[in-house]
N, C-alpha and C positions, 0 to 999 in steps of 0.2 A: 575523074576522082572527086570524092566528096570533100567538103570543107573540113579542115582539121578540127574545128570546134565541134562539129557534129560527130566526127569519128572519136574524139575524146570522150564524149558522152556515151558512145557505144561501148568503149573499153571500160568506162566506169560502171556502166550498168551490168556488163558481163561479169566484172569482178565482184560486184555486189551479189549477183546471182550465184556465182560459185561459192562465195562465203556463206550465204544463207542455206544453200542446198547442202553444203558440207556439214554445217552445224546441225541441221535438222535430220540428216541421214544417220547420225550417231544413235539416235533413240530407237532405230529399227534394227540395230545390230544385236545379235544374240549374246547375252551375258556369258553363256556357256562357251562361246568361241573366243572370249577375251584371253589374250596372251597365248593362244594356241600355237602360233608359229614360234614365239619365244620359248615355249616349253620344249619344243623340238631342239632348238639350239642349246638350251640349258641342259637337257638330258645328254646330248652329244658331248658337251663340254665336261660334264661329270664323268663320262666314260674316258675322255682324254686324260683327265686328272688322275683317274684310277689306272692308267696304262692299259685300258681295254679298247683301244682305238678301233680295231676292226669291227667291233660290235655296233658302231654307229650306223652301219649299213645292214643291220639285221632286218630281214623281211623283204628286201628288194630283190626282185627276180628279173633276169634278162628278158627283154621284149614283152614284159607285162607292165602296163601303165601303173606306176606307183603313186600317182597323184591322188590326194584325198583318201588315202588308205590308212586305217588305224593300225598301229603296230600290234602284232600278235602278243597277247598277255604273257605267253610262255617264253618270249625272247628276252635276252639279256637287256636289250634296249628298253623294252616296256617295263621290265622288272626294276631297272634303275630309276625310271620315271616314277613308278609306284612307290619306291623306297624314299623318294623325295617329296611325296605328297601330291604327285601328278597322276590322277587315276586313268587318264586317257591321253595318249600321245600319238601323233601321226608319224609316218616314216621320215627319216632324215634323207634329203635328196640333193644335197649341195656338196661341193668340195669340202674337205675337212677344215678349211681356213677359218670359217666363222666359229666353229666349235673350238678351235685352238685359241682364237682371240678372246672368247668369252670365258675361258677358264678362270680368270680372276673373279668373275661374278659368282662363281659357285661357292665362294665363302659365305654368301648370303643364302637365305631361303629363297625358293622360287618367287614368292610374292614380292619380297624386298628387292631381289635382283631385277624383276620386271619394272619396278618403279625407277630404279637406277638407270635401267636401259632406256626407258621413256624420257627421263631427264636428259640423258646423253643425246638422244635423238632430237630433243627440242633445241639443245645447244647447237647441234650439227645443222639443223634446218635453218636456224638463224644465221649461222656462219655462211652457209651456202647462199642465203639471201643477200648478205653483204657482198660476197664475191661476185654474185651475178649482177647486182646493181652497179658495182664498180666497173665491171667489164663492159656493161652496156652503156656506160657513160651517164648513168642516172645520178644527178647531183642534188636534186630537190629532196629534202627530208620527207616531204609529203608523199612523193612518188616512191621513195625508198621504203617508207613505212607501208605503203599500199602493197608493194611486192612482198614484204615480209608477212603481212596479213594473208595475202593470197596463198603463199607457200604453206603457211600453217593450217589454214582453213580449207585448202584444196582437199577434195574428198579422198583421193588416194593417200594423201598424207595422213589424214585422220584414220584411214584404214590401217596404215602402218602402225600408228600409235595403239590402235585397238588390238591388232593381232600380234604386235611386237616384231614386225617384219624388219628385214635388213635393208630395204630399198632406200631409206633416208641416208644410211651410211654410204651406200653406193653413190647417191647424188652428191654428198659432201666430198667424197674422194674424187669424183669426176670434175666437179667445179674447182676443187683445189688443183687438180692436174691441169685444167685449162688455164687457170690463173697463173700458175707457175710457168707454164709454157709460154704464156704471153709476156712474162718478164724474163724470158731467156734461160730459165732454170730447168733445162731439159732433163737433167739427171733425176731431180726430185719429182718432176712431172711424170716421168716414166715410171717411177715407183708408185705414184698414186694410181695411174692407169692400170698398172700390172696388179696391184693389190685389189682393186675393184674387180678385175677380171678373175682373180683367184677366189673371190667370194662367190660370185655368180658369173658365168661365162658371157652373159649378154653384153657387158661393157666392151668386149673385144671389138665391137663394131666401130669404135673410134679409130681403129687403124686404117679404115677405108679412106676417110678424108685425108689422113696423113700421107697415105700412099698417093692419093690424087694430087697432093701438094708437093710430092717428092721430098718430104721432110725426113730425110734419112737419119738425122740425129736423134729425133724423138723416137723413131721406130727402133733404132738400135738400143736406146735406153729402155724402152718397153720390153724388148726381147731379152736384154741382159737381166733386168729385174725379174722378169717372168721365170727365167732359168734359176735365179737365186731363190725366189720364193718357192719354186717347185722343189729345189734342194732342201730348203728349210722344212717344207711339208713332209718330205721323205725322212728327214732326220727325226722329226717329232712324232710322226704317225706310222712310219715304217712302210716298206714297199707293199706289204699285204693290203693295207688300207687303201693306198692309191690304186692298186690293182683292182680292188673291188669297185672303186668309183669309176674307173675307165672301162672296166669290163661289164659291169652290171648297170650302174646308175645312168651313165651318159647315154648308152644305147636306148635304155628304157624311156629317158626323158626327151629323146630327139624326135619322137613321133608327133606328139601334141594332140592326139585324138582322144577326146573325152566323150564325144558323141552328144546328142541332144538331150539325153536323159539326165536327171539329177542336176549336176552343176555345169553341164556342157556349155550352156549359153553364157555362163559367167566368165568363160575363158575368152577374153577379148583379143583374139589374134586373127590375122587374115587367113591362115591355114585352117583354123577351126571352122570357119564358114564353109570351106570345101567339105570337111568331114560331116558337118551337120546336114548339109543339103544331100550328100551322098546317102545318108541313112534314111532319107525319106523317099529315095528312088525305089521302085518296085523291083525286088530281086529276091533270091533265095538264100544268099549268104550273109544275112544280117549278123552283125557282130564281128565280121572279118573285114579289115581294111586292106584293099588290094595294094600291092607294092607300087603299081602305076600311079595311084592317087597320092601316095606318100611322096613319090619323086616329083609329081606335078606340083605339089605344095612347095617342095624345096626349090624347084626350078623357078617358080614365080617369085619366091623370096630372093633368089640369086639375081634374077633379072631386075627387080626393083632396086636392090643394093648396087648392082653394076651401073644402072642408069643414074642413080643418085651420085655414085662416084664419078661418073663422066661429067655430070653437071658441076661437080666441085673442082674440076681441074683448073689450074691457073698456069699462066706462062711462067717459065723459069725466071725470067727477068722481072716479073711483077712482084711488088711488095703487097702482101695481103694484110689489110687493116685488121686489128684485133677484133673489132665488132663483127667483121665478116667471118673470121675464124670461129668465134663463139657461136655465131648464127648457124654455121654449117654443122658444127659438132652438136649443137642443140637439136638440129633437125635429124641428125643421124640417131640421136638418143630417142627421139620420137619414133623414128622408123623401127628401132630395136623393139619398142613396145608393141608395134603393129605386127612384126614378123617373127618374134620369138615363138617357140613351140607352145609355151604357156605364159600368159600375161593376165594374172588376176588383177583386181582393181588396184591393190597396193603397188604393183609393178609400174603403174602409170605415173608414179611420182617422177620418173625420169623424163616425162614429157613436159614437166613444169617449165624448165628453161626455155623451151621452144615457144610455149604459150606466152610467157612473159615477153619474149622477143617479138612475137607477132603482135601482141597487144601494144607494144611500144611503137612498132612500125605503123600500125593503124592509127594510133593517137597522133603521130607526126604527119599523117597524110601521105605516107610512102607506100601504101598498099593499093591494089586495084580491087575492082568489084568481086573478082573470082576469089582472091585471097580472103577478103572480108567475109564473103558468103560461106566459104569452107570453114573459116574460124568460128563463125556463129552457129553453124550446124554441128561442128565437132564438140563444142562445149556441152550442150545438153545431152549428147549421146554418151558422154563420159560421166555425167552427173546422175544418171538414173539407170536402173536395171529393168525397169518396167517395160512391158510390151516387147521384150527382147531387143530393146533399142541399142544395147551394147554391141550387137552384131554390126551396127553401122560405124562404130568407133574405129576399127582398123582400116577399112577402105577410105573413110574420111581422113584419117591420120596420114595414110600414104599419099592421098591426093594433096593434102595441105603441105606435107613435107616436100613433095616433088615441085609443086608450084612455088613454094618458098625458095628452094634451091635455084629454080629457073629465074626467079626475080632477083636473087642475089647475083647470079651470073650476069644478068642483064645490066644490073647496076655497076658491076665491075667493068664491063665493056664501055658503058657510058662514061664512067670516071676516067678510064684509060684514054678514051677519045678526047676528053676535055684536057687531060694532062698533055697529050700529044699536040693538041691545037695550041695550047698555051706555050709549049716549048718552041713552036714554030713562029710565034709572034716575035718580031724583032725587038730586042731588048729583054726578052724573057728567057732566052736560051742561056744555058750555063756558059760561063767564060771558058 
């Protein structure tokens, strides 16, 4: 292991790199894409307010990739957007939850509502920073400020602000859920996790470590709140809207194949690498993805998650420290970015807690050379899209996550051995 002072400077330099790269990347983003994601949410919320909920899924077809598709101007969805001054809008591809939640913002014009949304996102990212530093045991105001600056200037976070994406909301809900769970408030923690999963399904990955820990209380709370939220969505949106989501949107979004053309390289997921390499193979059926390849991608994802779950197991009698719980959940959020069918740059906001945790471990001298190397390779892969370097992000993220879980498991075994040794020393055993 290297000296902590040297590792501290590595973390500091890496944070400075992230901050500068994030700040400079904004100038290259297209002004025409500003608020493009929020415009989709806003249009869907307007339809919900007008009791035309099923039309939020206008234009989505089963087994046809709906990503990056502009809504047909003749649809009710596109006409609603035009009526509110939005000339061009993409398809709505989410559960109806975010549309329902944003109905209050439809009292404003789209431009004003977007400003309000970004202000709310800034408040939520700062709140997530506070919760993260508290759970990691960061007491120094300087280090806490550094974490806040990192989260705000993190390139995926700035991408969320630019496009108006909901990933910051997901990060806030998940950090709130972890914090509430650490304080034993399982009921409210379950609500936070269930609400995050109702906005986008990706956060459901948090149930894997809970299963590995055999934490049935929080799993029961998540299940009950999920059922309650599903019931509320049915009451507000009707069975027809939910049927469209589960029958059309969910199957269409589960493939993840955009191919190499256009924006395919920008989809930073492990599965997309399989699809891109497949398209360069010499064959006669270009444009058709064989079902075997689809299931290969799914199998690889299941194997990674299963192995990560196995590494997260703890003995029933062991008490898991809060920092270990946060560390493992943070790593699973990182893995969710790597394995989801679609992970655009803004989706990688959910990797921020893991990066902060790894940075803290490195600065304290608790990492090894492999963990440090993967961390330093992962950062630049996430900071740029040049040379298709984004393709390296998912495999590096998976490797970093698995190594991180292995190291945490090793630390648990070492701490357990020390506790057992101390208990066997005469005079240390409990009376």
